[in-house]
C-alpha positions as a printed NumPy array, in Angstrom:
array([[  0.   ,   0.   ,   0.   ],
       [  1.22 ,   3.507,  -0.819],
       [  0.119,   6.718,   0.848],
       [  0.669,  10.288,  -0.29 ],
       [ -0.925,  12.588,   2.281],
       [  0.264,  15.862,   3.769],
       [ -1.209,  17.709,   6.747],
       [  0.561,  20.898,   7.783],
       [ -0.214,  23.909,   9.963],
       [  1.56 ,  27.165,   9.279],
       [  1.341,  30.816,   8.28 ],
       [  0.966,  32.231,   4.778],
       [  4.159,  33.804,   3.451],
       [  2.323,  35.714,   0.706],
       [ -1.226,  36.51 ,  -0.364],
       [ -2.811,  33.856,  -2.609],
       [ -2.454,  34.365,  -6.371],
       [ -5.598,  33.224,  -8.176],
       [ -5.917,  32.541, -11.893],
       [ -8.451,  30.834, -14.134],
       [ -7.502,  27.776, -16.172],
       [ -8.638,  27.572, -19.832],
       [-11.432,  25.277, -18.583],
       [-12.697,  28.119, -16.352],
       [-11.68 ,  26.403, -13.112],
       [ -9.96 ,  28.624, -10.523],
       [ -6.448,  27.808,  -9.308],
       [ -4.846,  29.546,  -6.345],
       [ -1.255,  29.28 ,  -5.143],
       [  0.495,  30.623,  -2.056],
       [  3.379,  29.913,   0.279],
       [  3.096,  28.444,   3.757],
       [  5.823,  28.465,   6.425],
       [  6.056,  25.789,   9.111],
       [  8.608,  25.446,  11.869],
       [ 10.064,  22.581,  13.834],
       [ 11.46 ,  23.039,  17.345],
       [ 13.718,  20.562,  19.127],
       [ 16.372,  20.419,  21.829],
       [ 19.859,  19.374,  20.724],
       [ 22.225,  17.099,  22.684],
       [ 23.706,  20.025,  24.604],
       [ 20.224,  21.132,  25.767],
       [ 19.93 ,  24.162,  23.482],
       [ 16.596,  24.894,  21.842],
       [ 16.837,  24.703,  18.032],
       [ 14.334,  25.803,  15.401],
       [ 14.13 ,  25.194,  11.655],
       [ 11.645,  26.78 ,   9.26 ],
       [ 10.365,  25.074,   6.101],
       [  8.625,  26.837,   3.223],
       [  5.939,  24.96 ,   1.271],
       [  4.245,  25.749,  -2.042],
       [  0.465,  25.216,  -1.819],
       [ -1.938,  24.902,  -4.784],
       [ -5.751,  24.775,  -4.568],
       [ -8.372,  24.313,  -7.294],
       [-12.055,  25.102,  -7.817],
       [-14.21 ,  26.347,  -4.967],
       [-11.388,  25.938,  -2.455],
       [ -9.214,  28.243,  -4.607],
       [-11.97 ,  30.878,  -4.55 ],
       [-12.279,  30.59 ,  -0.76 ],
       [ -8.511,  30.931,  -0.336],
       [ -8.362,  34.038,  -2.528],
       [-11.28 ,  35.655,  -0.652],
       [-10.384,  34.833,   2.962],
       [ -6.624,  34.244,   3.226],
       [ -3.848,  36.804,   3.475],
       [ -0.172,  36.915,   4.389],
       [  0.463,  35.918,   8.017],
       [ -2.819,  33.997,   8.462],
       [ -2.578,  30.691,  10.377],
       [ -4.154,  27.764,   8.493],
       [ -4.217,  23.975,   8.346],
       [ -3.782,  22.397,   4.919],
       [ -4.579,  18.791,   4.031],
       [ -3.672,  17.369,   0.644],
       [ -1.046,  15.407,  -1.268],
       [  2.491,  16.082,  -2.486],
       [  3.164,  16.476,  -6.208],
       [  6.378,  17.329,  -8.058],
       [  6.065,  19.071, -11.422],
       [  8.831,  19.299, -13.993],
       [  9.301,  21.522, -17.047],
       [ 12.031,  22.832, -19.262],
       [ 13.096,  26.391, -18.45 ],
       [ 13.973,  29.119, -20.957],
       [ 17.641,  28.274, -20.465],
       [ 17.007,  24.659, -21.559],
       [ 17.496,  23.254, -18.052],
       [ 14.934,  20.869, -16.565],
       [ 13.275,  22.511, -13.544],
       [ 11.359,  20.884, -10.682],
       [  8.866,  22.226,  -8.17 ],
       [  7.367,  20.237,  -5.298],
       [  3.922,  21.405,  -4.17 ],
       [  1.165,  20.361,  -1.813],
       [ -2.108,  20.08 ,  -3.736],
       [ -4.661,  20.987,  -1.067],
       [ -8.107,  19.41 ,  -0.975],
       [ -9.07 ,  20.709,   2.477],
       [ -8.25 ,  23.839,   4.458],
       [ -9.102,  25.13 ,   7.927],
       [ -8.514,  28.707,   8.945],
       [ -6.932,  29.272,  12.329],
       [ -7.814,  32.049,  14.731],
       [ -7.245,  35.632,  13.695],
       [ -5.152,  37.727,  16.044],
       [ -7.087,  38.295,  19.262],
       [ -9.535,  35.449,  18.566],
       [ -9.483,  31.828,  19.671],
       [-12.238,  30.684,  17.326],
       [-11.318,  28.244,  14.532],
       [-13.402,  28.289,  11.369],
       [-13.5  ,  25.507,   8.799],
       [-13.803,  26.326,   5.139],
       [-15.708,  23.903,   2.917],
       [-13.483,  21.998,   0.524],
       [-14.168,  20.535,  -2.877],
       [-14.808,  17.098,  -1.386],
       [-16.452,  18.076,   1.898],
       [-19.801,  19.743,   2.426],
       [-19.491,  20.979,   5.979],
       [-22.697,  22.161,   7.583],
       [-23.021,  24.019,  10.831],
       [-24.683,  21.948,  13.546],
       [-28.163,  23.064,  14.572],
       [-28.472,  25.324,  17.597],
       [-30.379,  24.245,  20.692],
       [-33.439,  26.225,  19.545],
       [-33.49 ,  24.422,  16.165],
       [-33.538,  20.904,  17.662],
       [-37.151,  19.766,  18.006],
       [-38.358,  18.249,  21.269],
       [-40.552,  15.193,  20.804],
       [-42.797,  14.27 ,  23.7  ],
       [-43.953,  10.652,  23.832],
       [-47.417,  10.039,  25.254],
       [-47.094,   6.296,  25.856],
       [-44.293,   4.808,  27.954],
       [-41.483,   2.979,  26.204],
       [-41.732,  -0.757,  26.81 ],
       [-38.585,  -2.554,  27.894],
       [-38.711,  -5.479,  25.497],
       [-36.507,  -8.494,  26.077],
       [-34.12 ,  -8.976,  23.164],
       [-30.887, -10.959,  22.782],
       [-28.99 ,  -7.744,  23.549],
       [-30.848,  -7.078,  26.807],
       [-30.165, -10.673,  27.863],
       [-26.444, -10.159,  27.157],
       [-26.431,  -7.001,  29.27 ],
       [-27.905,  -8.988,  32.153],
       [-25.124, -11.591,  31.793],
       [-27.292, -14.114,  29.936],
       [-26.726, -15.605,  26.501],
       [-29.636, -15.51 ,  24.018],
       [-30.456, -19.056,  25.136],
       [-30.864, -17.894,  28.768],
       [-27.555, -19.329,  30.099],
       [-25.759, -17.193,  32.684],
       [-22.332, -16.158,  31.347],
       [-20.76 , -16.654,  34.795],
       [-21.722, -20.346,  34.686],
       [-19.557, -20.992,  31.6  ],
       [-16.234, -22.561,  32.764],
       [-13.946, -20.721,  30.308]])
């Protein structure tokens, strides 16, 4: 089995650039910086920053161009892809990118609320509030019927044998 999945949390290094493909589909690209902190053998705190190229398509690209800006904290979920092309100088060039299929916006400065943006594959809906949940009142009492599951809860098998009486 092979797996190509990337999940990163970081801050945008530049505002998203959005373009339209010849098919009309939107494509947005931006940079994301992540950091890794560790303690070396001598006990000193070390930090390394990585810069990632992110690409989004379709509705997610539109959301990124409308709501994201440089410095914003986000979570990106997607897969890694390396493109290659021949440059103007005749040299073969490579670029490794994360193709995002899901994105969550982190809190803005001064806020601890996390908002989730819908992705191309997910249709996230907000849960109903307490006022929207209907209350159903039952007029007749619920009968406690005996089923194989209720017998098991009482320590009995469906045949009526007590589980504690079984020697193994």
